[in-house]
C-alpha positions as CSV (number, residue, x, y, z in Angstrom):
1,X,34.9,-78.0,22.2
2,X,36.5,-75.6,19.9
3,X,34.6,-72.6,18.6
4,X,37.0,-72.0,15.7
5,X,35.2,-71.3,12.5
6,X,32.0,-70.3,14.2
7,X,30.7,-66.7,13.9
8,X,31.3,-64.8,17.1
9,X,28.5,-62.3,17.7
10,X,29.7,-61.6,21.3
11,X,32.2,-58.9,22.2
12,X,35.8,-60.0,22.5
13,X,38.4,-61.7,20.4
14,X,37.6,-64.6,18.0
15,X,39.0,-67.9,19.4
16,X,42.1,-69.2,17.6
17,X,41.9,-72.0,15.1
18,X,42.7,-75.3,16.7
19,X,45.3,-77.5,14.8
20,X,43.9,-80.8,13.7
21,X,47.2,-82.6,12.9
22,X,50.7,-82.3,14.3
23,X,53.4,-83.6,12.0
24,X,56.2,-85.5,13.6
25,X,59.8,-86.4,12.6
26,X,58.5,-89.6,11.2
27,X,57.5,-89.8,7.5
28,X,54.4,-87.7,6.6
29,X,51.2,-89.8,6.7
30,X,52.7,-92.5,8.8
31,X,53.0,-91.0,12.3
32,X,51.0,-87.9,12.9
33,X,49.6,-86.8,16.3
34,X,45.9,-85.9,16.0
35,X,44.0,-84.3,19.0
36,X,41.0,-86.3,20.2
37,X,38.2,-84.1,21.6
38,X,40.7,-81.1,21.3
39,X,43.1,-82.8,23.6
40,X,46.7,-83.6,22.7
41,X,48.8,-85.3,25.4
42,X,52.5,-84.1,25.2
43,X,55.1,-86.1,27.0
44,X,58.9,-86.1,26.9
45,X,62.0,-87.9,27.9
46,X,65.5,-88.9,26.8
47,X,66.7,-91.5,24.3
48,X,69.9,-92.9,23.0
49,X,68.6,-92.5,19.4
50,X,71.1,-90.6,17.3
51,X,69.7,-87.3,15.9
52,X,72.1,-84.4,15.0
53,X,69.5,-81.9,16.1
54,X,69.4,-83.4,19.6
55,X,65.6,-83.7,19.6
56,X,62.9,-85.9,17.9
57,X,59.1,-86.1,17.9
58,X,56.7,-88.9,17.2
59,X,53.2,-90.0,17.9
60,X,53.0,-92.8,20.5
61,X,52.5,-95.6,19.8
62,X,55.0,-95.2,16.9
63,X,53.4,-95.7,13.5
64,X,49.9,-95.3,14.7
65,X,48.1,-92.7,12.6
66,X,45.9,-90.6,14.8
67,X,47.4,-91.1,18.2
68,X,46.7,-88.1,20.5
69,X,50.0,-88.7,22.4
70,X,52.8,-86.5,21.0
71,X,56.3,-87.5,22.4
72,X,59.2,-85.0,22.4
73,X,62.5,-86.6,23.3
74,X,66.0,-85.3,23.8
75,X,68.3,-87.6,21.7
76,X,71.9,-88.8,22.1
77,X,71.5,-89.2,25.9
78,X,71.9,-92.0,28.3
79,X,71.3,-92.3,32.0
80,X,71.4,-95.1,34.6
81,X,71.1,-95.2,38.4
82,X,71.9,-98.3,40.5
83,X,73.3,-99.4,43.8
84,X,75.7,-102.2,44.6
85,X,77.0,-103.7,47.8
86,X,79.8,-106.1,46.7
87,X,83.2,-105.8,45.2
88,X,82.4,-107.0,41.8
89,X,82.6,-105.0,38.6
90,X,79.3,-103.6,37.3
91,X,78.8,-102.2,33.9
92,X,76.5,-99.2,34.2
93,X,76.3,-98.4,30.5
94,X,77.4,-99.9,27.2
95,X,76.6,-98.8,23.7
96,X,77.4,-100.8,20.6
97,X,79.0,-98.6,17.9
98,X,77.4,-100.3,15.0
99,X,78.6,-101.5,11.6
100,X,79.0,-98.1,9.9
101,X,82.4,-96.3,10.2
102,X,82.0,-93.3,12.5
103,X,83.6,-91.1,15.1
104,X,81.9,-90.7,18.5
105,X,82.5,-88.4,21.5
106,X,81.0,-89.6,24.8
107,X,80.8,-87.1,27.7
108,X,79.5,-88.2,31.1
109,X,79.1,-87.4,34.8
110,X,79.0,-90.2,37.4
111,X,78.0,-89.4,41.0
112,X,78.7,-92.0,43.7
113,X,77.5,-92.1,47.3
114,X,78.9,-94.7,49.7
115,X,75.9,-94.8,52.1
116,X,77.8,-97.2,54.5
117,X,80.7,-94.8,55.1
118,X,78.8,-91.6,54.1
119,X,81.4,-90.6,51.5
120,X,80.8,-89.1,48.0
121,X,82.5,-88.7,44.6
122,X,82.1,-87.1,41.2
123,X,83.7,-88.4,38.1
124,X,83.5,-86.5,34.8
125,X,84.9,-88.0,31.7
126,X,85.0,-87.8,27.9
127,X,86.5,-89.9,25.2
128,X,86.6,-89.8,21.4
129,X,86.2,-93.2,19.7
130,X,86.5,-94.1,16.0
131,X,85.1,-97.2,14.6
132,X,85.6,-98.9,11.3
133,X,82.3,-100.7,11.9
134,X,84.1,-103.7,13.5
135,X,86.7,-102.4,15.9
136,X,86.7,-99.4,18.2
137,X,89.9,-97.2,18.5
138,X,90.3,-94.5,21.2
139,X,91.6,-91.2,19.7
140,X,93.8,-90.2,21.5
141,X,93.2,-91.1,25.1
142,X,90.3,-90.5,27.6
143,X,90.1,-87.2,29.6
144,X,88.7,-87.2,33.1
145,X,88.1,-85.1,36.2
146,X,87.7,-86.8,39.6
147,X,86.7,-85.4,43.0
148,X,86.2,-87.8,45.9
149,X,86.4,-88.0,49.7
150,X,89.1,-90.2,51.3
151,X,88.9,-93.1,51.9
152,X,86.2,-93.8,49.3
153,X,87.3,-96.9,47.4
154,X,85.7,-96.9,43.9
155,X,87.3,-97.9,40.7
156,X,85.9,-96.4,37.4
157,X,86.8,-97.7,34.0
158,X,85.4,-96.4,30.8
159,X,86.2,-96.2,27.1
160,X,86.3,-98.5,24.2
161,X,85.4,-102.1,24.9
162,X,86.4,-104.9,22.6
163,X,85.5,-105.3,19.9
164,X,83.3,-102.4,19.1
165,X,81.5,-100.6,21.9
166,X,81.7,-97.9,24.6
167,X,81.3,-98.7,28.3
168,X,81.2,-97.2,31.8
169,X,82.0,-99.7,34.5
170,X,82.4,-99.3,38.3
171,X,83.7,-101.4,41.1
172,X,83.6,-101.0,44.9
173,X,86.8,-102.0,46.6
174,X,84.9,-103.1,49.6
175,X,81.4,-104.4,50.3
176,X,79.9,-101.1,51.2
177,X,76.5,-100.0,49.8
178,X,77.3,-97.5,47.0
179,X,74.7,-95.7,44.9
180,X,75.5,-94.5,41.4
181,X,73.9,-92.0,39.0
182,X,75.4,-91.8,35.5
183,X,74.2,-89.2,32.9
184,X,75.8,-88.5,29.6
185,X,75.6,-87.5,26.0
186,X,77.2,-88.5,22.8
187,X,77.6,-87.2,19.3
188,X,78.6,-89.1,16.2
189,X,79.5,-88.4,12.6
190,X,79.5,-91.0,9.7
């Protein structure tokens, strides 16, 4: 229990004042984290939410006044890990670009490990996409960097997907077991 505000007759420093409310990025009075028994649980993570500052805070559950769980998230991020053992196309990530005209840049890294043949690869890419709110247009073309071991047989496609979204899709050229780890960020301006 806090001793803040109590007269300290013992030697040593006076304990600091304990905050009673932590304001979040949500509107004041609607989503504040409030310690319970002087305990505030702070958790974090990543989200695809758009925030130009790259970070957001909220009390969890959202909109619950008085939650003692403060969440701090890095925004504008996406991640997906998966494994496939067939030669079909698999969409690892897709993001709808919305109905508001905007320009996006997507930057990502994709690691691949063919566990059957013990071969690896790294793909890094970026693309700028403009949307009018209905149709996506790549400006100008995608840029990529690829490092892989021969004869690893993986096809990567990414970019604008009709009519108005961004995607990262992979395909194994054989039926080997391949594990993928995709991480990326994006920025947008409206």
